Structure formats: structure tokens, C-alpha cells
C-alpha positions in Angstrom: 37.4 -91.2 5.5 38.9 -94.2 7.4 38.7 -93.9 11.1 42.1 -93.7 12.8 43.3 -95.1 15.8 45.2 -93.0 18.5 46.6 -95.9 20.0 48.7 -93.9 22.4 49.0 -90.0 23.5 50.3 -88.0 26.3 50.8 -84.1 27.0 53.0 -82.2 29.4 52.5 -78.4 29.5 51.8 -76.2 32.8 48.7 -78.0 33.7 51.0 -81.1 34.5 53.2 -83.3 32.9 51.5 -86.5 31.8 48.0 -87.4 31.3 46.8 -88.2 35.0 48.3 -84.4 36.1 46.6 -82.9 33.0 43.3 -84.6 34.0 43.8 -83.5 37.5 44.2 -80.3 36.8 41.0 -80.5 34.3 38.4 -82.0 37.3 39.9 -79.9 39.8 39.5 -76.6 37.4 42.9 -75.3 37.8 45.1 -73.0 35.9 48.7 -73.7 35.6 49.7 -69.8 34.8 51.6 -67.5 36.7 53.0 -64.2 36.8 55.6 -64.2 34.1 59.1 -64.5 35.6 60.8 -66.1 32.6 64.7 -65.3 31.9 64.6 -62.1 32.9 61.3 -60.8 31.1 60.1 -57.5 32.1 56.2 -58.2 31.4 53.2 -57.7 33.4 51.8 -61.0 31.9 50.8 -64.6 33.2 52.6 -67.9 31.5 52.3 -71.3 31.5 55.5 -72.6 32.1 56.9 -76.4 32.4 58.5 -76.8 35.4 62.3 -77.7 35.0 62.5 -78.4 31.2 65.8 -76.6 32.0 67.3 -80.0 34.0 66.5 -82.6 31.3 69.4 -84.2 30.0 68.7 -85.4 26.4 69.8 -88.7 25.7 73.7 -89.9 24.6 74.3 -88.8 21.0 71.8 -86.2 20.5 73.6 -83.6 22.2 73.7 -81.4 18.9 69.8 -80.8 19.3 70.0 -79.5 22.6 67.8 -76.4 23.4 65.0 -75.8 25.5 62.4 -76.9 22.9 63.8 -80.1 22.1 64.1 -81.2 26.1 60.7 -80.4 26.4 59.8 -82.5 23.9 61.9 -85.3 25.4 60.5 -84.8 28.5 56.8 -85.1 26.6 58.0 -88.4 25.3 58.8 -89.9 28.2 55.8 -89.6 30.0 52.7 -92.3 29.8 54.2 -95.6 28.4 54.1 -93.3 25.3 58.1 -94.0 24.0 57.6 -98.0 25.0 54.2 -98.0 22.6 56.4 -96.2 19.5 59.1 -98.7 20.1 56.5 -101.1 20.2 55.3 -99.6 16.9 58.7 -99.9 14.8 59.4 -103.2 15.9 55.8 -104.3 13.9 56.0 -102.2 11.2 59.9 -101.3 10.4 61.2 -98.0 10.9 61.0 -96.9 7.6 57.4 -97.0 7.9 56.9 -95.2 11.4 56.6 -91.2 10.2 56.9 -88.2 12.2 54.4 -85.1 12.4 55.2 -82.2 14.5 53.6 -78.9 14.6 55.5 -75.7 15.8 56.0 -72.0 15.6 58.7 -70.6 17.5 61.1 -74.1 17.8 64.1 -73.3 19.2 64.4 -69.7 18.5 65.4 -69.3 22.5 68.7 -70.9 21.7 69.2 -68.3 18.8 68.3 -65.5 21.3 70.5 -66.9 24.0 73.5 -67.3 21.6 72.7 -64.0 20.5 73.8 -62.7 23.9 77.2 -64.4 23.5 78.5 -62.7 20.4 82.0 -61.7 19.9 81.8 -57.9 20.9 84.4 -57.3 18.5 82.8 -59.2 15.4 79.7 -60.0 16.3 79.7 -63.4 15.0 77.9 -65.9 16.9 79.5 -68.4 19.2 81.3 -71.5 17.7 78.7 -74.2 19.6 75.5 -72.4 18.6 73.9 -75.3 16.0 71.2 -73.4 14.6 70.1 -76.4 12.2 69.9 -78.7 15.5 68.1 -76.0 17.4 66.5 -73.1 16.0 65.5 -74.3 12.4 62.0 -75.5 12.6 62.5 -78.8 11.2 64.5 -79.8 14.3 62.2 -81.3 16.3 61.0 -83.9 13.9 64.8 -84.5 13.6 65.3 -84.7 16.9 62.2 -87.1 17.2 63.2 -89.1 14.3 66.7 -89.6 15.7 65.5 -90.4 19.1 63.6 -93.3 17.9 66.1 -93.8 15.4 63.6 -93.7 12.9 64.4 -93.6 8.6 61.1 -92.7 7.7 59.1 -89.5 6.5 59.5 -86.9 9.0 57.3 -83.4 8.2 57.3 -80.4 10.6 54.1 -78.0 10.1 54.1 -74.4 11.0 51.0 -72.8 10.2 51.2 -70.4 13.7 48.5 -71.5 16.2 47.2 -74.6 14.0 50.2 -76.2 13.7 49.8 -79.0 15.6 46.4 -80.0 14.3 47.0 -79.7 10.7 49.9 -82.5 11.3 47.2 -85.3 12.3 45.6 -84.2 8.2 49.2 -84.5 6.8 49.9 -88.0 8.3 46.2 -89.2 7.6 47.8 -88.6 3.5 50.3 -90.6 3.7 48.7 -93.4 5.7 45.9 -93.2 2.9 48.6 -93.9 0.3 50.1 -96.4 1.9 53.6 -94.7 2.5 53.4 -95.4 6.0 52.0 -97.8 8.2 52.1 -95.4 11.5 52.5 -91.9 12.1 53.8 -90.1 15.3 52.0 -86.5 15.7 52.2 -83.9 18.1 53.2 -80.5 18.7 56.1 -78.5 20.6 56.4 -75.3 21.4 58.3 -73.7 24.1 58.5 -70.1 25.9 60.9 -67.8 24.7 61.5 -64.0 24.5 60.8 -63.1 20.8 57.2 -64.4 21.7 56.3 -62.7 24.3 58.0 -59.2 23.6 56.5 -60.0 19.9 52.7 -60.3 21.5 53.1 -57.5 23.4 54.0 -55.6 21.0 50.8 -56.5 18.9 48.9 -55.4 22.4 47.6 -58.8 22.3 49.2 -60.1 25.8 46.8 -60.5 29.3 48.3 -58.2 32.1 46.5 -61.3 33.8 45.4 -64.9 33.4 43.6 -65.4 30.3 39.5 -65.3 30.5 38.6 -66.6 27.1 34.9 -65.9 26.1 34.4 -63.6 29.3 33.0 -59.9 28.4 36.0 -58.6 30.2 38.5 -60.3 28.2 41.5 -58.3 27.3 44.4 -60.4 25.6 46.2 -63.9 25.6 48.9 -65.7 27.8 51.6 -67.9 26.2 52.2 -71.2 27.6 54.6 -74.0 26.3 53.6 -77.7 25.6 54.5 -80.6 24.2 51.6 -83.6 23.0 52.2 -86.8 21.2 49.4 -89.1 19.7 50.5 -92.7 17.9 48.3 -92.8 14.8 47.5 -96.1 13.4 45.0 -97.8 11.3 41.8 -99.3 13.6 42.3 -102.6 14.5 39.9 -105.6 14.7 39.5 -105.5 18.2 39.4 -102.3 20.0 38.9 -101.4 24.1 35.4 -99.8 24.5 37.3 -96.5 25.3 39.9 -96.7 22.7 39.6 -93.1 20.7 39.4 -92.0 17.2 40.1 -89.6 14.8 37.7 -89.6 12.3 37.3 -86.5 10.6 39.5 -83.4 10.0 38.9 -79.8 8.1 41.3 -77.8 7.2 40.5 -74.0 5.6 42.8 -70.8 4.7 40.8 -67.8 4.4 43.8 -65.3 4.1 41.2 -62.5 5.3 44.1 -60.6 7.4 48.1 -61.7 8.6 46.9 -61.8 12.2 42.9 -61.4 12.4 40.1 -63.8 11.9 37.3 -63.2 9.5 35.3 -61.3 11.8 32.1 -63.6 10.4 34.3 -66.9 11.2 34.2 -67.8 7.5 37.1 -69.8 7.6 36.6 -71.1 10.9 33.3 -72.0 10.2 34.6 -73.9 6.7 36.8 -75.9 8.9 34.2 -77.3 11.3 32.2 -78.0 8.6 34.0 -80.0 7.0 35.2 -82.3 9.4 31.7 -82.8 10.2 31.2 -84.2 6.6 34.5 -86.2 6.3 33.2 -87.5 9.7 29.9 -88.3 8.5 28.5 -86.4 11.8 25.5 -84.0 11.9 26.2 -80.7 14.5 23.4 -81.9 17.1 25.8 -85.1 17.3 28.7 -83.3 18.4 28.6 -83.7 22.3 31.4 -81.0 23.2 33.7 -78.4 21.1 37.2 -77.7 22.5 37.3 -74.1 21.4 40.4 -72.3 19.9 39.6 -69.7 22.6 42.5 -67.3 22.5 40.9 -64.8 24.9 41.5 -61.7 22.6 38.2 -59.7 21.4 38.2 -60.2 18.1 39.3 -63.9 17.5 36.6 -65.0 20.1 34.2 -63.1 18.9 34.9 -65.1 15.8 35.1 -68.0 16.4 31.9 -67.4 18.9 29.9 -66.8 15.4 31.6 -69.7 13.5 29.9 -72.1 16.6 26.5 -70.6 16.2 26.1 -69.9 12.8 26.8 -74.1 12.5 25.8 -75.5 15.9 23.8 -73.3 17.6 23.6 -71.9 21.6 22.9 -75.9 22.4 26.4 -77.7 21.6 28.6 -78.0 25.4 32.3 -75.9 24.7 34.5 -74.1 26.4 38.6 -72.9 25.9 41.1 -74.9 27.9 43.6 -72.1 27.2 42.8 -70.7 30.8 44.9 -73.5 32.8 47.5 -73.6 29.8 47.8 -70.4 28.7 47.9 -70.3 24.4 50.7 -73.1 23.5 50.9 -71.3 20.1 52.4 -74.3 17.6 51.0 -77.0 20.0 48.1 -76.2 21.0 47.0 -78.6 18.5 48.1 -81.2 19.9 47.9 -80.4 23.3 43.8 -79.9 23.4 43.7 -83.1 21.0 44.8 -85.1 24.1 42.3 -83.0 26.3 39.6 -84.1 23.6 40.4 -87.6 24.1 40.6 -87.7 27.7 37.2 -85.8 27.7 35.8 -88.9 25.8 37.7 -91.3 27.8 36.8 -90.2 31.6 33.3 -88.9 30.6 34.3 -85.1 31.4 33.4 -82.0 29.7 36.4 -79.6 31.4 34.7 -76.2 32.1 36.7 -73.2 31.2 38.4 -71.7 34.0 39.4 -67.7 34.9 36.0 -66.5 32.7 33.5 -65.9 35.1 31.0 -63.2 33.4 30.7 -64.7 29.8 30.1 -62.4 26.8 26.4 -63.2 26.4 27.1 -61.4 23.1 28.8 -64.2 21.5 26.1 -66.7 22.8 27.4 -70.0 22.9 27.2 -72.7 26.0 30.4 -72.1 27.5 30.9 -74.3 30.3 31.9 -72.5 33.7 31.3 -76.0 35.5 32.3 -79.4 34.8 30.0 -81.7 33.7 29.9 -85.5 33.7 28.2 -87.3 31.5 29.2 -90.1 28.4 30.8 -88.4 25.1 30.9 -89.9 22.4 32.2 -87.6 19.7 34.0 -84.3 20.3 35.4 -81.3 18.1 38.6 -79.5 18.6 39.2 -76.4 17.1 43.1 -74.6 15.7 42.7 -71.5 14.3 46.1 -69.4 13.7 47.7 -66.1 11.9 46.8 -65.7 8.0 43.1 -68.1 8.3 45.0 -71.1 8.9 42.4 -73.0 10.4 42.0 -76.8 11.5 39.4 -79.1 12.9 39.5 -82.7 14.2 36.5 -85.0 15.3 37.6 -87.6 17.7 35.3 -90.2 18.7 35.1 -93.2 21.4 35.4 -96.8 19.3 32.0 -97.4 21.8 
């Protein structure tokens, strides 16, 4: 594939608002996970909550989109000069030529949960001010983002569980390659809600402490929330030395089970191999792998087997979910931004909370940060139902 330029990017999560705070959290090996105190939830678990989301006021004219998910989206859009960069792209290409591609899984489900608490006690009717289309609908976040920038081009939401905001890079690449757009705003947004917290608890997948990916004592996930965005454009003639490029991507759908990965990680391996092939790289040329690393027994074991079968025990890797929590549909976008930071700052971030690496998994899992020149990184995002996506990023020079 022709490389694409990440001309601007940003992320907001429990690790912090914007790139500066996110990078500081990685460097200091801190975790943003805290005991759950979200909206009266009565569960012994830890979550990655973004502070002050409920104090965000949407821009005038966008009240129909008001929900936690879209407030979190706006909070992130306004970090790191990202909105300014998007508006500059609109100025270059026109409002019809900038596409919107966003991944989400829960969207604005919380808004529906809140509405159900206010049902008419006699008829059971939902409150008149509840706007399903603008809030709960999966498309809401893309519609909001398009409206925020007054865009008139294509807008797409991908909802493939935890690979959602990795797969949007693929959707955007196809439209760019077809000549339908000149730039793409890609990203992922997922916010906390009771449906996911109690839902994952019912599956027995929540940890009672901050999650410990690839630890021999790992016992489940910590749910987080995040919004992360990147602006994709064709590679210009002149690039800064630290410019970040999307070099390759791979997707697979192994459909082994509705919620469990293939035990040998076959779909994960296919996605990684396809991403490498598209990028024209061999496994030894990858300097770091950001693992999907959810901290459940089966997911980490399957991913470990896939990584070992393709890369062997040498390639440094880690999961950053011990710092951010598993941000579900936003995970791919958040971790793409983390990979971009790794490339620009020569940082291989260690996993936090993990203390005793599961020796059975065999991978070269980082427990301490490593600073070195980084040329190529790979990011894994694997979702329920075997919806797998791997992305390869590189530095321009």
C-alpha cells in the first residue's frame, strides 16, 4: 500500500488529556485505574475514568448530540491543536473531501440507561427529551463529529467490538485509495456505562484489581473510556523527520467463537502477517508490539501464541491497558496514538501492574521502559467474534 501520513493526532483517556499527559503517564509508568465509583455501580473492580467529562458543554447548535460519549469526543477533539489541523485540512480540500471514520462499541448507551430511569411511571414511556438518534445510536459519534466540523463528505462508524477503531484506518485507506476523499478523520470513542460494567461482570471477565496483562496471576479486564483521533492524508513531498506513517494493516475474521479467541491465535496471526506483508516488512524489522493484552486468561494466551509463532521471543512488547484500562471500541485508536508517541520519542513503554510474567506465554514482555531509536511498531486490536486488526506504523526517517 501507499503509506499515509498521520498529520495530526491526539488522545484523551484515564492516562490524561492530550499527548503531553499521555506521554508523561507512559514515561512514569503510572496507571489511571482507580476503584470503580461510576454512577452508583456496585462492583468490586477498577476502571479508567476520564475526569470532568460531565462538565463539558457541547458547541452551540449541537445540543441534540448531548451525551457522555459525544462530550468525551469533543473534549479530545479540542486537545493538541487537533481541531485546528482538521479545519486546515477542510480549507485545503473542501468540506466534502474530508471523511469521518470512527469506531465505537457502546456509543451513547449511558444516555438510554439514564432515560429508562425517568420513564413515565404509568405508561412506561421514555422522556420526551430523549434523543436516540443523536445520542445512543452507534452512528451518533460520527454524525456529531461531522456536524462539529460542518463536514459534508462520507461519515462511517465501525462497530466490531474491541477492534473497531483499528479497523477505521482500513476503511479510511480504501476511500482515500479510491479517490473519494483527500483526508480522513479517523478515531475511536467509547465511554463508561452500566451495560458494559455489569455485562462484562456477568461474563466473569472483570478483575477485582487493576488489570495485569500477561501476568501469571491475571484475572480479568479493567474497563476504561477514551477518545482518540488522527488525521490521515497522503504523504507530502517534504516530511519532518519524526512524522508518523501508516505503513500496513491486516484484518481477519476467524469467527471461532462469539466471545473467545481461537485458542492458537490463528486469526490474530493472520492479521499481523497481512499487516507486515502490506508494509513490506519482515518480523525482525518491528521494534515494538503494542499487544491487545486484555489480561484475561484466554485472550493473553491466544495472543501470546500468535506473537510467538510469528515473531518468536525477541521482539519487545507490552500492553498499555494496565494504564488506560480496556477502552473497548476506542482501544485501537488510543493504542495507535501510543504507538505514534513511541515512534516520535524513542520509547518502548512497559506494561504497568504486571509483576510476574506468565512464562508459558514466552513473549518478550517489557516490565521496564526502554529508550531507543524506534523505526517500526505494530499495534494489535482483537474483538469478540474474531474481528481482528493489526496496524503497522513507521517513522519517516
